[in-house]
A tleap script that builds the chain and sets N, CA, C and O, in Angstrom:
source leaprc.protein.ff14SB
mol = sequence {
  NMET LYS LYS SER HIE ALA LEU MET THR ILE
  MET GLY MET ALA MET ALA LEU SER ASP GLN
  ASN GLY ILE TYR ASN ASP THR GLU THR VAL
  ARG LYS PRO LEU THR LYS GLU GLN ILE GLU
  GLU ARG LYS ARG LEU LYS GLN LYS ALA ILE
  GLU ASN LYS ARG ARG GLU ASN TYR GLY LEU
  THR GLU TYR PHE TYR GLY GLU ASN VAL ILE
  TYR ALA ARG ASN LYS LYS ASN ALA ASP ARG
  LYS ALA ARG ASN LYS GLY TYR CLEU
}
set mol.1.N position { 0.854 -1.164 0.000 }
set mol.1.CA position { 0.000 0.000 0.000 }
set mol.1.C position { 0.901 1.229 0.000 }
set mol.1.O position { 1.891 1.306 0.728 }
set mol.2.N position { 0.527 2.172 -0.831 }
set mol.2.CA position { 1.309 3.400 -0.894 }
set mol.2.C position { 1.035 4.260 0.330 }
set mol.2.O position { 0.013 4.117 1.001 }
set mol.3.N position { 1.963 5.145 0.598 }
set mol.3.CA position { 1.814 6.039 1.748 }
set mol.3.C position { 0.580 6.927 1.587 }
set mol.3.O position { -0.131 7.190 2.558 }
set mol.4.N position { 0.329 7.386 0.366 }
set mol.4.CA position { -0.799 8.289 0.162 }
set mol.4.C position { -2.134 7.577 0.419 }
set mol.4.O position { -3.068 8.177 0.951 }
set mol.5.N position { -2.218 6.298 0.040 }
set mol.5.CA position { -3.438 5.530 0.293 }
set mol.5.C position { -3.651 5.343 1.786 }
set mol.5.O position { -4.763 5.500 2.291 }
set mol.6.N position { -2.584 5.008 2.482 }
set mol.6.CA position { -2.683 4.801 3.926 }
set mol.6.C position { -3.076 6.104 4.619 }
set mol.6.O position { -3.903 6.098 5.531 }
set mol.7.N position { -2.493 7.205 4.196 }
set mol.7.CA position { -2.794 8.494 4.808 }
set mol.7.C position { -4.246 8.885 4.556 }
set mol.7.O position { -4.933 9.354 5.464 }
set mol.8.N position { -4.708 8.695 3.333 }
set mol.8.CA position { -6.096 9.027 3.018 }
set mol.8.C position { -7.070 8.133 3.794 }
set mol.8.O position { -8.127 8.594 4.226 }
set mol.9.N position { -6.717 6.868 3.968 }
set mol.9.CA position { -7.556 5.952 4.730 }
set mol.9.C position { -7.662 6.395 6.180 }
set mol.9.O position { -8.752 6.417 6.754 }
set mol.10.N position { -6.542 6.743 6.761 }
set mol.10.CA position { -6.528 7.194 8.152 }
set mol.10.C position { -7.321 8.486 8.300 }
set mol.10.O position { -8.070 8.644 9.264 }
set mol.11.N position { -7.165 9.408 7.360 }
set mol.11.CA position { -7.901 10.660 7.423 }
set mol.11.C position { -9.409 10.406 7.294 }
set mol.11.O position { -10.208 11.028 7.994 }
set mol.12.N position { -9.785 9.509 6.417 }
set mol.12.CA position { -11.197 9.180 6.243 }
set mol.12.C position { -11.787 8.563 7.502 }
set mol.12.O position { -12.909 8.888 7.890 }
set mol.13.N position { -11.039 7.682 8.136 }
set mol.13.CA position { -11.508 7.075 9.376 }
set mol.13.C position { -11.655 8.117 10.473 }
set mol.13.O position { -12.622 8.093 11.234 }
set mol.14.N position { -10.705 9.023 10.552 }
set mol.14.CA position { -10.757 10.060 11.583 }
set mol.14.C position { -11.954 10.980 11.360 }
set mol.14.O position { -12.616 11.381 12.318 }
set mol.15.N position { -12.234 11.316 10.103 }
set mol.15.CA position { -13.371 12.186 9.813 }
set mol.15.C position { -14.691 11.488 10.117 }
set mol.15.O position { -15.640 12.112 10.590 }
set mol.16.N position { -14.740 10.199 9.842 }
set mol.16.CA position { -15.970 9.458 10.086 }
set mol.16.C position { -16.259 9.341 11.581 }
set mol.16.O position { -17.418 9.358 11.995 }
set mol.17.N position { -15.230 9.224 12.372 }
set mol.17.CA position { -15.413 9.061 13.809 }
set mol.17.C position { -15.578 10.376 14.548 }
set mol.17.O position { -16.031 10.388 15.693 }
set mol.18.N position { -15.218 11.487 13.910 }
set mol.18.CA position { -15.319 12.769 14.603 }
set mol.18.C position { -16.761 13.261 14.598 }
set mol.18.O position { -17.546 12.894 13.724 }
set mol.19.N position { -17.099 14.085 15.567 }
set mol.19.CA position { -18.437 14.652 15.687 }
set mol.19.C position { -18.335 16.128 15.331 }
set mol.19.O position { -18.132 16.971 16.205 }
set mol.20.N position { -18.474 16.435 14.056 }
set mol.20.CA position { -18.318 17.813 13.606 }
set mol.20.C position { -19.591 18.590 13.870 }
set mol.20.O position { -20.674 18.189 13.446 }
set mol.21.N position { -19.459 19.682 14.561 }
set mol.21.CA position { -20.574 20.589 14.864 }
set mol.21.C position { -21.704 19.910 15.631 }
set mol.21.O position { -22.832 20.403 15.614 }
set mol.22.N position { -21.440 18.819 16.286 }
set mol.22.CA position { -22.452 18.169 17.110 }
set mol.22.C position { -23.618 17.599 16.331 }
set mol.22.O position { -24.722 17.521 16.870 }
set mol.23.N position { -23.419 17.195 15.080 }
set mol.23.CA position { -24.544 16.717 14.267 }
set mol.23.C position { -25.090 15.389 14.765 }
set mol.23.O position { -26.262 15.086 14.541 }
set mol.24.N position { -24.273 14.595 15.431 }
set mol.24.CA position { -24.749 13.310 15.904 }
set mol.24.C position { -25.445 13.419 17.260 }
set mol.24.O position { -26.162 12.501 17.659 }
set mol.25.N position { -25.247 14.506 17.957 }
set mol.25.CA position { -25.866 14.682 19.260 }
set mol.25.C position { -27.124 15.534 19.191 }
set mol.25.O position { -27.804 15.710 20.202 }
set mol.26.N position { -27.439 16.053 18.042 }
set mol.26.CA position { -28.605 16.919 17.890 }
set mol.26.C position { -29.880 16.074 17.940 }
set mol.26.O position { -30.010 15.098 17.200 }
set mol.27.N position { -30.806 16.442 18.798 }
set mol.27.CA position { -32.027 15.650 18.950 }
set mol.27.C position { -32.981 15.829 17.774 }
set mol.27.O position { -33.859 14.988 17.581 }
set mol.28.N position { -32.845 16.878 16.990 }
set mol.28.CA position { -33.733 17.101 15.853 }
set mol.28.C position { -33.460 16.132 14.720 }
set mol.28.O position { -34.353 15.853 13.920 }
set mol.29.N position { -32.241 15.613 14.635 }
set mol.29.CA position { -31.910 14.717 13.539 }
set mol.29.C position { -32.260 13.274 13.851 }
set mol.29.O position { -32.124 12.415 12.980 }
set mol.30.N position { -32.699 12.982 15.048 }
set mol.30.CA position { -33.065 11.622 15.411 }
set mol.30.C position { -34.417 11.302 14.797 }
set mol.30.O position { -35.376 12.058 14.956 }
set mol.31.N position { -34.488 10.187 14.100 }
set mol.31.CA position { -35.736 9.790 13.460 }
set mol.31.C position { -36.685 9.188 14.476 }
set mol.31.O position { -36.284 8.427 15.357 }
set mol.32.N position { -37.935 9.541 14.335 }
set mol.32.CA position { -38.962 8.958 15.182 }
set mol.32.C position { -39.566 7.776 14.430 }
set mol.32.O position { -39.658 7.809 13.202 }
set mol.33.N position { -39.973 6.750 15.140 }
set mol.33.CA position { -40.569 5.597 14.446 }
set mol.33.C position { -41.857 5.994 13.736 }
set mol.33.O position { -42.621 6.833 14.214 }
set mol.34.N position { -42.074 5.375 12.593 }
set mol.34.CA position { -43.271 5.671 11.800 }
set mol.34.C position { -44.469 4.917 12.353 }
set mol.34.O position { -44.336 3.820 12.894 }
set mol.35.N position { -45.631 5.518 12.209 }
set mol.35.CA position { -46.861 4.841 12.608 }
set mol.35.C position { -47.274 3.876 11.503 }
set mol.35.O position { -46.750 3.932 10.390 }
set mol.36.N position { -48.208 2.997 11.815 }
set mol.36.CA position { -48.678 2.030 10.818 }
set mol.36.C position { -49.306 2.730 9.627 }
set mol.36.O position { -49.156 2.289 8.487 }
set mol.37.N position { -50.022 3.841 9.897 }
set mol.37.CA position { -50.662 4.584 8.809 }
set mol.37.C position { -49.621 5.185 7.871 }
set mol.37.O position { -49.787 5.163 6.651 }
set mol.38.N position { -48.544 5.721 8.449 }
set mol.38.CA position { -47.493 6.308 7.623 }
set mol.38.C position { -46.800 5.236 6.791 }
set mol.38.O position { -46.469 5.470 5.628 }
set mol.39.N position { -46.581 4.071 7.374 }
set mol.39.CA position { -45.939 2.970 6.641 }
set mol.39.C position { -46.830 2.531 5.483 }
set mol.39.O position { -46.350 2.332 4.367 }
set mol.40.N position { -48.131 2.378 5.749 }
set mol.40.CA position { -49.067 1.971 4.694 }
set mol.40.C position { -49.128 3.018 3.593 }
set mol.40.O position { -49.183 2.672 2.413 }
set mol.41.N position { -49.118 4.303 3.967 }
set mol.41.CA position { -49.162 5.386 2.979 }
set mol.41.C position { -47.917 5.352 2.092 }
set mol.41.O position { -48.012 5.523 0.877 }
set mol.42.N position { -46.763 5.133 2.697 }
set mol.42.CA position { -45.520 5.057 1.915 }
set mol.42.C position { -45.546 3.868 0.965 }
set mol.42.O position { -45.129 3.982 -0.187 }
set mol.43.N position { -46.036 2.723 1.447 }
set mol.43.CA position { -46.127 1.548 0.588 }
set mol.43.C position { -47.058 1.812 -0.587 }
set mol.43.O position { -46.759 1.442 -1.722 }
set mol.44.N position { -48.202 2.461 -0.304 }
set mol.44.CA position { -49.177 2.745 -1.360 }
set mol.44.C position { -48.593 3.684 -2.408 }
set mol.44.O position { -48.758 3.466 -3.608 }
set mol.45.N position { -47.904 4.737 -1.945 }
set mol.45.CA position { -47.305 5.688 -2.886 }
set mol.45.C position { -46.195 5.041 -3.711 }
set mol.45.O position { -46.054 5.319 -4.902 }
set mol.46.N position { -45.414 4.182 -3.071 }
set mol.46.CA position { -44.336 3.500 -3.792 }
set mol.46.C position { -44.909 2.566 -4.852 }
set mol.46.O position { -44.406 2.510 -5.974 }
set mol.47.N position { -45.963 1.834 -4.494 }
set mol.47.CA position { -46.594 0.930 -5.452 }
set mol.47.C position { -47.201 1.703 -6.618 }
set mol.47.O position { -47.119 1.267 -7.766 }
set mol.48.N position { -47.816 2.861 -6.320 }
set mol.48.CA position { -48.399 3.686 -7.368 }
set mol.48.C position { -47.319 4.203 -8.320 }
set mol.48.O position { -47.526 4.238 -9.533 }
set mol.49.N position { -46.178 4.600 -7.778 }
set mol.49.CA position { -45.074 5.079 -8.609 }
set mol.49.C position { -44.537 3.959 -9.501 }
set mol.49.O position { -44.186 4.192 -10.658 }
set mol.50.N position { -44.478 2.749 -8.957 }
set mol.50.CA position { -44.008 1.609 -9.750 }
set mol.50.C position { -44.973 1.329 -10.894 }
set mol.50.O position { -44.548 1.095 -12.026 }
set mol.51.N position { -46.277 1.353 -10.600 }
set mol.51.CA position { -47.275 1.112 -11.649 }
set mol.51.C position { -47.228 2.190 -12.723 }
set mol.51.O position { -47.322 1.884 -13.912 }
set mol.52.N position { -47.083 3.450 -12.317 }
set mol.52.CA position { -46.994 4.538 -13.295 }
set mol.52.C position { -45.765 4.385 -14.169 }
set mol.52.O position { -45.837 4.618 -15.376 }
set mol.53.N position { -44.643 3.999 -13.591 }
set mol.53.CA position { -43.408 3.814 -14.360 }
set mol.53.C position { -43.569 2.664 -15.345 }
set mol.53.O position { -43.108 2.748 -16.483 }
set mol.54.N position { -44.223 1.588 -14.907 }
set mol.54.CA position { -44.443 0.433 -15.781 }
set mol.54.C position { -45.323 0.828 -16.962 }
set mol.54.O position { -45.044 0.454 -18.101 }
set mol.55.N position { -46.398 1.595 -16.686 }
set mol.55.CA position { -47.274 2.047 -17.766 }
set mol.55.C position { -46.520 2.953 -18.734 }
set mol.55.O position { -46.696 2.873 -19.950 }
set mol.56.N position { -45.683 3.810 -18.171 }
set mol.56.CA position { -44.914 4.727 -19.014 }
set mol.56.C position { -43.953 3.946 -19.903 }
set mol.56.O position { -43.770 4.295 -21.069 }
set mol.57.N position { -43.341 2.900 -19.371 }
set mol.57.CA position { -42.409 2.085 -20.153 }
set mol.57.C position { -43.111 1.350 -21.283 }
set mol.57.O position { -42.520 1.144 -22.343 }
set mol.58.N position { -44.360 0.953 -21.076 }
set mol.58.CA position { -45.117 0.271 -22.122 }
set mol.58.C position { -45.783 1.249 -23.079 }
set mol.58.O position { -46.373 0.823 -24.073 }
set mol.59.N position { -45.705 2.536 -22.809 }
set mol.59.CA position { -46.304 3.535 -23.684 }
set mol.59.C position { -47.806 3.640 -23.542 }
set mol.59.O position { -48.488 3.998 -24.503 }
set mol.60.N position { -48.342 3.338 -22.370 }
set mol.60.CA position { -49.778 3.378 -22.155 }
set mol.60.C position { -50.223 4.782 -21.768 }
set mol.60.O position { -49.486 5.535 -21.132 }
set mol.61.N position { -51.441 5.112 -22.164 }
set mol.61.CA position { -52.022 6.416 -21.882 }
set mol.61.C position { -53.333 6.210 -21.135 }
set mol.61.O position { -54.016 5.205 -21.333 }
set mol.62.N position { -53.681 7.165 -20.276 }
set mol.62.CA position { -54.943 7.100 -19.541 }
set mol.62.C position { -56.082 7.610 -20.408 }
set mol.62.O position { -55.977 8.666 -21.032 }
set mol.63.N position { -57.168 6.855 -20.441 }
set mol.63.CA position { -58.395 7.292 -21.099 }
set mol.63.C position { -59.513 7.161 -20.082 }
set mol.63.O position { -59.639 6.137 -19.412 }
set mol.64.N position { -60.324 8.205 -19.972 }
set mol.64.CA position { -61.382 8.244 -18.979 }
set mol.64.C position { -62.737 7.983 -19.632 }
set mol.64.O position { -63.075 8.561 -20.665 }
set mol.65.N position { -63.498 7.097 -18.997 }
set mol.65.CA position { -64.859 6.792 -19.426 }
set mol.65.C position { -65.738 6.997 -18.204 }
set mol.65.O position { -65.964 6.069 -17.427 }
set mol.66.N position { -66.234 8.222 -18.039 }
set mol.66.CA position { -66.978 8.560 -16.834 }
set mol.66.C position { -66.015 8.596 -15.653 }
set mol.66.O position { -65.036 9.343 -15.663 }
set mol.67.N position { -66.295 7.788 -14.641 }
set mol.67.CA position { -65.407 7.694 -13.487 }
set mol.67.C position { -64.360 6.613 -13.661 }
set mol.67.O position { -63.456 6.493 -12.835 }
set mol.68.N position { -64.464 5.830 -14.711 }
set mol.68.CA position { -63.559 4.706 -14.937 }
set mol.68.C position { -62.358 5.136 -15.778 }
set mol.68.O position { -62.445 6.047 -16.602 }
set mol.69.N position { -61.243 4.459 -15.547 }
set mol.69.CA position { -60.002 4.758 -16.259 }
set mol.69.C position { -59.547 3.506 -16.983 }
set mol.69.O position { -59.549 2.411 -16.422 }
set mol.70.N position { -59.161 3.681 -18.227 }
set mol.70.CA position { -58.603 2.600 -19.040 }
set mol.70.C position { -57.197 3.017 -19.459 }
set mol.70.O position { -56.981 4.165 -19.847 }
set mol.71.N position { -56.248 2.100 -19.384 }
set mol.71.CA position { -54.881 2.348 -19.848 }
set mol.71.C position { -54.678 1.567 -21.133 }
set mol.71.O position { -54.820 0.345 -21.160 }
set mol.72.N position { -54.346 2.285 -22.197 }
set mol.72.CA position { -54.157 1.647 -23.496 }
set mol.72.C position { -53.151 2.453 -24.302 }
set mol.72.O position { -52.813 3.586 -23.960 }
set mol.73.N position { -52.676 1.830 -25.397 }
set mol.73.CA position { -51.691 2.509 -26.243 }
set mol.73.C position { -52.318 3.584 -27.109 }
set mol.73.O position { -51.700 4.615 -27.373 }
set mol.74.N position { -53.548 3.344 -27.553 }
set mol.74.CA position { -54.217 4.345 -28.384 }
set mol.74.C position { -55.717 4.330 -28.107 }
set mol.74.O position { -56.221 3.481 -27.371 }
set mol.75.N position { -56.414 5.280 -28.709 }
set mol.75.CA position { -57.851 5.474 -28.451 }
set mol.75.C position { -58.672 4.270 -28.915 }
set mol.75.O position { -59.643 3.885 -28.264 }
set mol.76.N position { -58.281 3.688 -30.029 }
set mol.76.CA position { -59.020 2.544 -30.562 }
set mol.76.C position { -58.980 1.365 -29.582 }
set mol.76.O position { -60.006 0.736 -29.323 }
set mol.77.N position { -57.811 1.075 -29.048 }
set mol.77.CA position { -57.692 -0.017 -28.079 }
set mol.77.C position { -58.423 0.323 -26.782 }
set mol.77.O position { -59.013 -0.557 -26.155 }
set mol.78.N position { -58.389 1.577 -26.381 }
set mol.78.CA position { -59.088 1.996 -25.165 }
set mol.78.C position { -60.591 1.821 -25.336 }
set mol.78.O position { -61.271 1.354 -24.422 }
set mol.79.N position { -61.112 2.196 -26.507 }
set mol.79.CA position { -62.544 2.016 -26.769 }
set mol.79.C position { -62.924 0.537 -26.730 }
set mol.79.O position { -63.963 0.179 -26.174 }
set mol.80.N position { -62.094 -0.318 -27.312 }
set mol.80.CA position { -62.369 -1.754 -27.317 }
set mol.80.C position { -62.380 -2.307 -25.894 }
set mol.80.O position { -63.270 -3.077 -25.535 }
set mol.81.N position { -61.385 -1.913 -25.074 }
set mol.81.CA position { -61.332 -2.381 -23.687 }
set mol.81.C position { -62.530 -1.881 -22.891 }
set mol.81.O position { -63.095 -2.622 -22.087 }
set mol.82.N position { -62.920 -0.622 -23.111 }
set mol.82.CA position { -64.070 -0.052 -22.402 }
set mol.82.C position { -65.362 -0.777 -22.795 }
set mol.82.O position { -66.218 -1.036 -21.949 }
set mol.83.N position { -65.492 -1.098 -24.072 }
set mol.83.CA position { -66.673 -1.832 -24.533 }
set mol.83.C position { -66.745 -3.209 -23.888 }
set mol.83.O position { -67.818 -3.662 -23.487 }
set mol.84.N position { -65.581 -3.880 -23.789 }
set mol.84.CA position { -65.551 -5.224 -23.191 }
set mol.84.C position { -65.877 -5.171 -21.700 }
set mol.84.O position { -66.474 -6.108 -21.169 }
set mol.85.N position { -65.498 -4.106 -21.024 }
set mol.85.CA position { -65.778 -3.971 -19.588 }
set mol.85.C position { -67.156 -3.361 -19.319 }
set mol.85.O position { -67.600 -3.294 -18.173 }
set mol.86.N position { -67.827 -2.918 -20.385 }
set mol.86.CA position { -69.175 -2.375 -20.241 }
set mol.86.C position { -69.211 -0.921 -19.830 }
set mol.86.O position { -70.219 -0.467 -19.289 }
set mol.87.N position { -68.144 -0.170 -20.068 }
set mol.87.CA position { -68.119 1.243 -19.732 }
set mol.87.C position { -68.802 2.080 -20.808 }
set mol.87.O position { -69.255 3.190 -20.526 }
set mol.88.N position { -68.883 1.569 -22.034 }
set mol.88.CA position { -69.552 2.314 -23.122 }
set mol.88.C position { -70.962 1.810 -23.332 }
set mol.88.O position { -71.675 2.313 -24.200 }
savepdb mol mol.pdb
quit
């Protein structure tokens, strides 16, 4: 190992172990445990983001039929899907 590598390693370890400006002792930075509702909300939002990304990757577009939503590549396919589901 070169001297410069050893020196940089030691400096990095020293910086990691030091408490600069008291950031580790500050009570505001301590995370509070999440409630069940917050956990469920995060899961729901994450799942929604995954579904939106998947639709975007497939090139799907939202089409609205009253209160119902159909995801399709074009209007013709959306109309066909809506007809099959009884929205039209």
